[in-house]
TORBA-143570 format. One record per residue (C-alpha): residue number from 1; x, y, z. Coordinates in steps of 0.2 Angstrom, whole numbers, plus 5000, padded with zeros to 4 digits. Each point is the difference from the previous one (the first is absolute). Example, Ala and Ser with C-alpha at 12.3 -4.5 7.8 and 13.67 -1.06 7.14 Angstrom:
# residues 2
<gudo><num>1</num><u>5062</u><v>4978</v><w>5039</w></gudo>
<gudo><num>2</num><u>5006</u><v>5017</v><w>4997</w></gudo>
***
This chain:
# residues 269
<gudo><num>1</num><u>4938</u><v>5002</v><w>4881</w></gudo>
<gudo><num>2</num><u>5016</u><v>4994</v><w>5003</w></gudo>
<gudo><num>3</num><u>5008</u><v>5001</v><w>5016</w></gudo>
<gudo><num>4</num><u>5016</u><v>5006</v><w>4995</w></gudo>
<gudo><num>5</num><u>4989</u><v>5017</v><w>4993</w></gudo>
<gudo><num>6</num><u>5000</u><v>5014</v><w>5012</w></gudo>
<gudo><num>7</num><u>4982</u><v>4999</v><w>5003</w></gudo>
<gudo><num>8</num><u>5003</u><v>4983</v><w>5004</w></gudo>
<gudo><num>9</num><u>5014</u><v>5003</v><w>5013</w></gudo>
<gudo><num>10</num><u>4987</u><v>5014</v><w>5008</w></gudo>
<gudo><num>11</num><u>4986</u><v>4989</v><w>4998</w></gudo>
<gudo><num>12</num><u>4996</u><v>5003</v><w>5020</w></gudo>
<gudo><num>13</num><u>5000</u><v>5018</v><w>4998</w></gudo>
<gudo><num>14</num><u>4991</u><v>5000</v><w>4982</w></gudo>
<gudo><num>15</num><u>4987</u><v>4987</v><w>5007</w></gudo>
<gudo><num>16</num><u>4996</u><v>5012</v><w>5015</w></gudo>
<gudo><num>17</num><u>4999</u><v>5015</v><w>4989</w></gudo>
<gudo><num>18</num><u>4988</u><v>4990</v><w>4989</w></gudo>
<gudo><num>19</num><u>4992</u><v>4996</v><w>5014</w></gudo>
<gudo><num>20</num><u>4999</u><v>5018</v><w>5007</w></gudo>
<gudo><num>21</num><u>4994</u><v>5008</v><w>4981</w></gudo>
<gudo><num>22</num><u>4985</u><v>4988</v><w>4998</w></gudo>
<gudo><num>23</num><u>4994</u><v>5007</v><w>5020</w></gudo>
<gudo><num>24</num><u>5004</u><v>5017</v><w>4997</w></gudo>
<gudo><num>25</num><u>4990</u><v>5001</v><w>4983</w></gudo>
<gudo><num>26</num><u>4988</u><v>4985</v><w>5005</w></gudo>
<gudo><num>27</num><u>4985</u><v>5008</v><w>4991</w></gudo>
<gudo><num>28</num><u>5009</u><v>5007</v><w>4983</w></gudo>
<gudo><num>29</num><u>5014</u><v>4988</v><w>4999</w></gudo>
<gudo><num>30</num><u>5018</u><v>5004</v><w>5003</w></gudo>
<gudo><num>31</num><u>5013</u><v>5006</v><w>4985</w></gudo>
<gudo><num>32</num><u>5018</u><v>4995</v><w>4995</w></gudo>
<gudo><num>33</num><u>5007</u><v>5014</v><w>5009</w></gudo>
<gudo><num>34</num><u>4993</u><v>4997</v><w>5017</w></gudo>
<gudo><num>35</num><u>5008</u><v>4983</v><w>5001</w></gudo>
<gudo><num>36</num><u>5015</u><v>5008</v><w>4994</w></gudo>
<gudo><num>37</num><u>4997</u><v>5016</v><w>5014</w></gudo>
<gudo><num>38</num><u>4996</u><v>4986</v><w>5015</w></gudo>
<gudo><num>39</num><u>5014</u><v>4988</v><w>4994</w></gudo>
<gudo><num>40</num><u>5014</u><v>5018</v><w>5002</w></gudo>
<gudo><num>41</num><u>4989</u><v>5001</v><w>5017</w></gudo>
<gudo><num>42</num><u>5004</u><v>4984</v><w>5007</w></gudo>
<gudo><num>43</num><u>5017</u><v>5000</v><w>4994</w></gudo>
<gudo><num>44</num><u>5004</u><v>5018</v><w>5008</w></gudo>
<gudo><num>45</num><u>4994</u><v>4994</v><w>5016</w></gudo>
<gudo><num>46</num><u>5013</u><v>4985</v><w>5002</w></gudo>
<gudo><num>47</num><u>5015</u><v>5008</v><w>4990</w></gudo>
<gudo><num>48</num><u>5011</u><v>5012</v><w>5008</w></gudo>
<gudo><num>49</num><u>5012</u><v>5002</v><w>4984</w></gudo>
<gudo><num>50</num><u>4989</u><v>5007</v><w>4986</w></gudo>
<gudo><num>51</num><u>4984</u><v>4990</v><w>4994</w></gudo>
<gudo><num>52</num><u>5004</u><v>4987</v><w>4988</w></gudo>
<gudo><num>53</num><u>4982</u><v>5003</v><w>4993</w></gudo>
<gudo><num>54</num><u>5006</u><v>5012</v><w>4987</w></gudo>
<gudo><num>55</num><u>5009</u><v>4983</v><w>4992</w></gudo>
<gudo><num>56</num><u>4981</u><v>4995</v><w>4995</w></gudo>
<gudo><num>57</num><u>4994</u><v>5001</v><w>4983</w></gudo>
<gudo><num>58</num><u>4984</u><v>5004</v><w>4994</w></gudo>
<gudo><num>59</num><u>5000</u><v>4984</v><w>4990</w></gudo>
<gudo><num>60</num><u>5005</u><v>4989</v><w>5011</w></gudo>
<gudo><num>61</num><u>4984</u><v>5004</v><w>5011</w></gudo>
<gudo><num>62</num><u>4989</u><v>5000</v><w>4987</w></gudo>
<gudo><num>63</num><u>5006</u><v>4981</v><w>4997</w></gudo>
<gudo><num>64</num><u>4997</u><v>4999</v><w>5017</w></gudo>
<gudo><num>65</num><u>4984</u><v>5007</v><w>5000</w></gudo>
<gudo><num>66</num><u>4995</u><v>4991</v><w>4984</w></gudo>
<gudo><num>67</num><u>5006</u><v>4980</v><w>5005</w></gudo>
<gudo><num>68</num><u>4988</u><v>5006</v><w>5015</w></gudo>
<gudo><num>69</num><u>4986</u><v>5002</v><w>4989</w></gudo>
<gudo><num>70</num><u>5005</u><v>4985</v><w>4989</w></gudo>
<gudo><num>71</num><u>4999</u><v>4988</v><w>5016</w></gudo>
<gudo><num>72</num><u>4982</u><v>5005</v><w>5005</w></gudo>
<gudo><num>73</num><u>5008</u><v>5012</v><w>5014</w></gudo>
<gudo><num>74</num><u>4993</u><v>5017</v><w>4993</w></gudo>
<gudo><num>75</num><u>4988</u><v>5009</v><w>4990</w></gudo>
<gudo><num>76</num><u>5006</u><v>5012</v><w>4986</w></gudo>
<gudo><num>77</num><u>4988</u><v>5015</v><w>4993</w></gudo>
<gudo><num>78</num><u>5005</u><v>5016</v><w>4992</w></gudo>
<gudo><num>79</num><u>4995</u><v>5017</v><w>5002</w></gudo>
<gudo><num>80</num><u>5005</u><v>5012</v><w>4986</w></gudo>
<gudo><num>81</num><u>5012</u><v>4985</v><w>4997</w></gudo>
<gudo><num>82</num><u>5008</u><v>5001</v><w>5016</w></gudo>
<gudo><num>83</num><u>5001</u><v>4985</v><w>5008</w></gudo>
<gudo><num>84</num><u>4993</u><v>4994</v><w>5018</w></gudo>
<gudo><num>85</num><u>4999</u><v>4985</v><w>5008</w></gudo>
<gudo><num>86</num><u>4992</u><v>4991</v><w>5013</w></gudo>
<gudo><num>87</num><u>5006</u><v>4986</v><w>5012</w></gudo>
<gudo><num>88</num><u>4987</u><v>4984</v><w>5001</w></gudo>
<gudo><num>89</num><u>4999</u><v>4991</v><w>5015</w></gudo>
<gudo><num>90</num><u>5011</u><v>4988</v><w>4992</w></gudo>
<gudo><num>91</num><u>5011</u><v>5011</v><w>4997</w></gudo>
<gudo><num>92</num><u>5000</u><v>5010</v><w>5017</w></gudo>
<gudo><num>93</num><u>5005</u><v>4984</v><w>5010</w></gudo>
<gudo><num>94</num><u>5014</u><v>4995</v><w>4985</w></gudo>
<gudo><num>95</num><u>5009</u><v>5014</v><w>5004</w></gudo>
<gudo><num>96</num><u>4996</u><v>4999</v><w>5018</w></gudo>
<gudo><num>97</num><u>5009</u><v>4983</v><w>4998</w></gudo>
<gudo><num>98</num><u>5015</u><v>5007</v><w>4990</w></gudo>
<gudo><num>99</num><u>5004</u><v>5014</v><w>5012</w></gudo>
<gudo><num>100</num><u>5002</u><v>4988</v><w>5014</w></gudo>
<gudo><num>101</num><u>5009</u><v>4987</v><w>4994</w></gudo>
<gudo><num>102</num><u>5016</u><v>4995</v><w>5011</w></gudo>
<gudo><num>103</num><u>5010</u><v>4996</v><w>4986</w></gudo>
<gudo><num>104</num><u>4998</u><v>5018</v><w>4992</w></gudo>
<gudo><num>105</num><u>5012</u><v>5006</v><w>5012</w></gudo>
<gudo><num>106</num><u>5014</u><v>5003</v><w>5012</w></gudo>
<gudo><num>107</num><u>5001</u><v>5016</v><w>4999</w></gudo>
<gudo><num>108</num><u>4998</u><v>5010</v><w>5017</w></gudo>
<gudo><num>109</num><u>4990</u><v>5015</v><w>4991</w></gudo>
<gudo><num>110</num><u>4990</u><v>4987</v><w>4989</w></gudo>
<gudo><num>111</num><u>4997</u><v>4989</v><w>5015</w></gudo>
<gudo><num>112</num><u>4994</u><v>5015</v><w>5010</w></gudo>
<gudo><num>113</num><u>4990</u><v>5008</v><w>4990</w></gudo>
<gudo><num>114</num><u>4990</u><v>4983</v><w>4995</w></gudo>
<gudo><num>115</num><u>4994</u><v>5001</v><w>5020</w></gudo>
<gudo><num>116</num><u>4997</u><v>5017</v><w>5001</w></gudo>
<gudo><num>117</num><u>4988</u><v>4998</v><w>4984</w></gudo>
<gudo><num>118</num><u>4989</u><v>4988</v><w>5009</w></gudo>
<gudo><num>119</num><u>5001</u><v>5007</v><w>5016</w></gudo>
<gudo><num>120</num><u>4996</u><v>5018</v><w>4992</w></gudo>
<gudo><num>121</num><u>4986</u><v>4995</v><w>4989</w></gudo>
<gudo><num>122</num><u>4992</u><v>4983</v><w>5004</w></gudo>
<gudo><num>123</num><u>4984</u><v>5003</v><w>5006</w></gudo>
<gudo><num>124</num><u>4997</u><v>5010</v><w>4980</w></gudo>
<gudo><num>125</num><u>5010</u><v>4987</v><w>4992</w></gudo>
<gudo><num>126</num><u>4985</u><v>4987</v><w>5007</w></gudo>
<gudo><num>127</num><u>4987</u><v>5014</v><w>4995</w></gudo>
<gudo><num>128</num><u>5006</u><v>5001</v><w>4984</w></gudo>
<gudo><num>129</num><u>5000</u><v>4983</v><w>4996</w></gudo>
<gudo><num>130</num><u>4984</u><v>4996</v><w>5008</w></gudo>
<gudo><num>131</num><u>4991</u><v>5012</v><w>4988</w></gudo>
<gudo><num>132</num><u>5006</u><v>4994</v><w>4985</w></gudo>
<gudo><num>133</num><u>4984</u><v>4988</v><w>4995</w></gudo>
<gudo><num>134</num><u>4984</u><v>4998</v><w>5010</w></gudo>
<gudo><num>135</num><u>5007</u><v>4981</v><w>5008</w></gudo>
<gudo><num>136</num><u>5014</u><v>4999</v><w>5008</w></gudo>
<gudo><num>137</num><u>5004</u><v>4980</v><w>5006</w></gudo>
<gudo><num>138</num><u>5006</u><v>4994</v><w>5014</w></gudo>
<gudo><num>139</num><u>5014</u><v>4992</v><w>4993</w></gudo>
<gudo><num>140</num><u>5007</u><v>5018</v><w>4993</w></gudo>
<gudo><num>141</num><u>4996</u><v>5008</v><w>5019</w></gudo>
<gudo><num>142</num><u>5011</u><v>4989</v><w>5006</w></gudo>
<gudo><num>143</num><u>5012</u><v>5002</v><w>4985</w></gudo>
<gudo><num>144</num><u>4999</u><v>5017</v><w>5003</w></gudo>
<gudo><num>145</num><u>5006</u><v>4999</v><w>5019</w></gudo>
<gudo><num>146</num><u>5014</u><v>4989</v><w>4997</w></gudo>
<gudo><num>147</num><u>5007</u><v>5013</v><w>4987</w></gudo>
<gudo><num>148</num><u>4996</u><v>5014</v><w>5013</w></gudo>
<gudo><num>149</num><u>5007</u><v>4992</v><w>5015</w></gudo>
<gudo><num>150</num><u>5013</u><v>5010</v><w>5005</w></gudo>
<gudo><num>151</num><u>5009</u><v>4989</v><w>5013</w></gudo>
<gudo><num>152</num><u>4997</u><v>4985</v><w>4990</w></gudo>
<gudo><num>153</num><u>5014</u><v>5011</v><w>4986</w></gudo>
<gudo><num>154</num><u>5012</u><v>5002</v><w>5014</w></gudo>
<gudo><num>155</num><u>5001</u><v>4986</v><w>5008</w></gudo>
<gudo><num>156</num><u>5003</u><v>4993</v><w>4980</w></gudo>
<gudo><num>157</num><u>5014</u><v>5014</v><w>4998</w></gudo>
<gudo><num>158</num><u>5006</u><v>4996</v><w>5015</w></gudo>
<gudo><num>159</num><u>5004</u><v>4983</v><w>4995</w></gudo>
<gudo><num>160</num><u>5007</u><v>5006</v><w>4986</w></gudo>
<gudo><num>161</num><u>5011</u><v>5010</v><w>5006</w></gudo>
<gudo><num>162</num><u>5008</u><v>4988</v><w>5011</w></gudo>
<gudo><num>163</num><u>5002</u><v>4990</v><w>4987</w></gudo>
<gudo><num>164</num><u>5008</u><v>5013</v><w>4990</w></gudo>
<gudo><num>165</num><u>5012</u><v>5003</v><w>5016</w></gudo>
<gudo><num>166</num><u>5006</u><v>4982</v><w>5001</w></gudo>
<gudo><num>167</num><u>5004</u><v>5000</v><w>4981</w></gudo>
<gudo><num>168</num><u>5011</u><v>5017</v><w>5002</w></gudo>
<gudo><num>169</num><u>5007</u><v>4990</v><w>5016</w></gudo>
<gudo><num>170</num><u>5005</u><v>4984</v><w>4991</w></gudo>
<gudo><num>171</num><u>5008</u><v>5009</v><w>4986</w></gudo>
<gudo><num>172</num><u>5011</u><v>5010</v><w>5012</w></gudo>
<gudo><num>173</num><u>5005</u><v>4986</v><w>5009</w></gudo>
<gudo><num>174</num><u>5003</u><v>4990</v><w>4982</w></gudo>
<gudo><num>175</num><u>5010</u><v>5016</v><w>4997</w></gudo>
<gudo><num>176</num><u>5011</u><v>4999</v><w>5014</w></gudo>
<gudo><num>177</num><u>5004</u><v>4983</v><w>5001</w></gudo>
<gudo><num>178</num><u>5004</u><v>5001</v><w>4979</w></gudo>
<gudo><num>179</num><u>5013</u><v>5011</v><w>5001</w></gudo>
<gudo><num>180</num><u>5006</u><v>4990</v><w>5019</w></gudo>
<gudo><num>181</num><u>4999</u><v>4985</v><w>4989</w></gudo>
<gudo><num>182</num><u>5013</u><v>5008</v><w>4986</w></gudo>
<gudo><num>183</num><u>5011</u><v>5006</v><w>5012</w></gudo>
<gudo><num>184</num><u>5003</u><v>4985</v><w>5008</w></gudo>
<gudo><num>185</num><u>5000</u><v>4989</v><w>4986</w></gudo>
<gudo><num>186</num><u>5015</u><v>5012</v><w>4990</w></gudo>
<gudo><num>187</num><u>5012</u><v>5001</v><w>5017</w></gudo>
<gudo><num>188</num><u>4996</u><v>4979</v><w>4997</w></gudo>
<gudo><num>189</num><u>5008</u><v>5002</v><w>4983</w></gudo>
<gudo><num>190</num><u>4985</u><v>4993</v><w>4992</w></gudo>
<gudo><num>191</num><u>4998</u><v>5005</v><w>4983</w></gudo>
<gudo><num>192</num><u>4989</u><v>5014</v><w>4996</w></gudo>
<gudo><num>193</num><u>4988</u><v>4990</v><w>4987</w></gudo>
<gudo><num>194</num><u>4997</u><v>4985</v><w>5017</w></gudo>
<gudo><num>195</num><u>4997</u><v>5018</v><w>5011</w></gudo>
<gudo><num>196</num><u>4984</u><v>5006</v><w>4987</w></gudo>
<gudo><num>197</num><u>4994</u><v>4980</v><w>5000</w></gudo>
<gudo><num>198</num><u>5003</u><v>5000</v><w>5019</w></gudo>
<gudo><num>199</num><u>4989</u><v>5017</v><w>5002</w></gudo>
<gudo><num>200</num><u>4987</u><v>4996</v><w>4986</w></gudo>
<gudo><num>201</num><u>4997</u><v>4983</v><w>5009</w></gudo>
<gudo><num>202</num><u>4997</u><v>5005</v><w>5018</w></gudo>
<gudo><num>203</num><u>4992</u><v>5018</v><w>4997</w></gudo>
<gudo><num>204</num><u>4994</u><v>5003</v><w>4982</w></gudo>
<gudo><num>205</num><u>4991</u><v>5016</v><w>4997</w></gudo>
<gudo><num>206</num><u>4984</u><v>5002</v><w>4994</w></gudo>
<gudo><num>207</num><u>5003</u><v>5001</v><w>4984</w></gudo>
<gudo><num>208</num><u>5010</u><v>4985</v><w>4999</w></gudo>
<gudo><num>209</num><u>4988</u><v>4989</v><w>4988</w></gudo>
<gudo><num>210</num><u>4998</u><v>5016</v><w>4988</w></gudo>
<gudo><num>211</num><u>5020</u><v>5001</v><w>4997</w></gudo>
<gudo><num>212</num><u>5011</u><v>4992</v><w>5014</w></gudo>
<gudo><num>213</num><u>5012</u><v>5005</v><w>5009</w></gudo>
<gudo><num>214</num><u>5014</u><v>4992</v><w>4991</w></gudo>
<gudo><num>215</num><u>4995</u><v>5008</v><w>4983</w></gudo>
<gudo><num>216</num><u>4996</u><v>5017</v><w>5008</w></gudo>
<gudo><num>217</num><u>5018</u><v>5002</v><w>5007</w></gudo>
<gudo><num>218</num><u>5008</u><v>4993</v><w>4984</w></gudo>
<gudo><num>219</num><u>4991</u><v>5014</v><w>4992</w></gudo>
<gudo><num>220</num><u>5010</u><v>5014</v><w>5013</w></gudo>
<gudo><num>221</num><u>5016</u><v>5005</v><w>4997</w></gudo>
<gudo><num>222</num><u>5013</u><v>4991</v><w>5006</w></gudo>
<gudo><num>223</num><u>5007</u><v>5012</v><w>5012</w></gudo>
<gudo><num>224</num><u>4981</u><v>5003</v><w>5005</w></gudo>
<gudo><num>225</num><u>4996</u><v>4981</v><w>5004</w></gudo>
<gudo><num>226</num><u>5009</u><v>5000</v><w>5019</w></gudo>
<gudo><num>227</num><u>4994</u><v>5015</v><w>5004</w></gudo>
<gudo><num>228</num><u>4981</u><v>4997</v><w>4998</w></gudo>
<gudo><num>229</num><u>5001</u><v>4985</v><w>5010</w></gudo>
<gudo><num>230</num><u>5007</u><v>5006</v><w>5014</w></gudo>
<gudo><num>231</num><u>4999</u><v>5021</v><w>5000</w></gudo>
<gudo><num>232</num><u>4985</u><v>5003</v><w>4990</w></gudo>
<gudo><num>233</num><u>4992</u><v>4989</v><w>5011</w></gudo>
<gudo><num>234</num><u>5000</u><v>5009</v><w>5015</w></gudo>
<gudo><num>235</num><u>4998</u><v>5017</v><w>4992</w></gudo>
<gudo><num>236</num><u>4984</u><v>4993</v><w>4992</w></gudo>
<gudo><num>237</num><u>4995</u><v>4994</v><w>5018</w></gudo>
<gudo><num>238</num><u>5007</u><v>5015</v><w>5009</w></gudo>
<gudo><num>239</num><u>4990</u><v>5013</v><w>4988</w></gudo>
<gudo><num>240</num><u>4986</u><v>4991</v><w>4993</w></gudo>
<gudo><num>241</num><u>4992</u><v>4988</v><w>5010</w></gudo>
<gudo><num>242</num><u>5005</u><v>5004</v><w>5018</w></gudo>
<gudo><num>243</num><u>4991</u><v>5014</v><w>4998</w></gudo>
<gudo><num>244</num><u>4985</u><v>4996</v><w>4990</w></gudo>
<gudo><num>245</num><u>4998</u><v>4986</v><w>5012</w></gudo>
<gudo><num>246</num><u>5001</u><v>5017</v><w>5014</w></gudo>
<gudo><num>247</num><u>4985</u><v>5009</v><w>4988</w></gudo>
<gudo><num>248</num><u>4990</u><v>4983</v><w>5000</w></gudo>
<gudo><num>249</num><u>5002</u><v>4999</v><w>5020</w></gudo>
<gudo><num>250</num><u>4994</u><v>5015</v><w>5001</w></gudo>
<gudo><num>251</num><u>4987</u><v>4997</v><w>4989</w></gudo>
<gudo><num>252</num><u>4991</u><v>4986</v><w>5011</w></gudo>
<gudo><num>253</num><u>5003</u><v>5010</v><w>5015</w></gudo>
<gudo><num>254</num><u>4988</u><v>5012</v><w>4991</w></gudo>
<gudo><num>255</num><u>4991</u><v>4988</v><w>4994</w></gudo>
<gudo><num>256</num><u>4997</u><v>4990</v><w>5020</w></gudo>
<gudo><num>257</num><u>4994</u><v>5019</v><w>5007</w></gudo>
<gudo><num>258</num><u>4985</u><v>5002</v><w>4987</w></gudo>
<gudo><num>259</num><u>4996</u><v>4981</v><w>5003</w></gudo>
<gudo><num>260</num><u>5000</u><v>5002</v><w>5020</w></gudo>
<gudo><num>261</num><u>4992</u><v>5017</v><w>4995</w></gudo>
<gudo><num>262</num><u>4987</u><v>4989</v><w>4988</w></gudo>
<gudo><num>263</num><u>4997</u><v>4990</v><w>5017</w></gudo>
<gudo><num>264</num><u>4997</u><v>5012</v><w>5013</w></gudo>
<gudo><num>265</num><u>4988</u><v>5006</v><w>4989</w></gudo>
<gudo><num>266</num><u>4991</u><v>4983</v><w>5001</w></gudo>
<gudo><num>267</num><u>4998</u><v>4995</v><w>5017</w></gudo>
<gudo><num>268</num><u>4990</u><v>4984</v><w>4994</w></gudo>
<gudo><num>269</num><u>5011</u><v>4993</v><w>4990</w></gudo>
***
């Protein structure tokens, strides 16, 4: 499944929905429409605007479930030609691993949903994994315990958020420094080609290895080139990166509050 697909972008919610469908229809198995409903429900919880669940296509969900079956993470049966699914023990662990993967998202809605999902259904998820087979090896118990460790998830997410804030702060600083350097060099009557070369050397942008700044500037209309280096950088910092930094700082504050609450619940830690 391509991570560029709608299902791939909504993996946290689709994976959680699949677990919820499995838990709700543990005996008879769940259907594709059950996964769709729970996905839309979870998205509804987290999105202030109209849910993007409507963007999901049944063919995409069918491919997602088919991939789980092919990988041995689910079993498929049919009743009156309607496919029914049940997750295997490995499938339960696999979906949990996908949900708690820190790299999955820095979107506040998805980040906070993961914490809510684990806090709400931790004991239920443990019971689901335990019942899938008579033997429950100690190694799997350890793996499950690690996946359901809310404090560890929060700590990892805090580190990831702090790293993202640092990256944006460097971008803001470089944008402002680029603008100032451009103005100073042009005021000193340096040729514009020299200005671009100096900016590229001192403050290379993140895609410079893909398309060097000199090549990028050369592709812009001549009357726009100086503006991009001077004014464009400042506008991008003010309207994109500074607001993003503020949002991430608030997310970080909320994550630390949740982590402190977890610590207060476990005084022995």
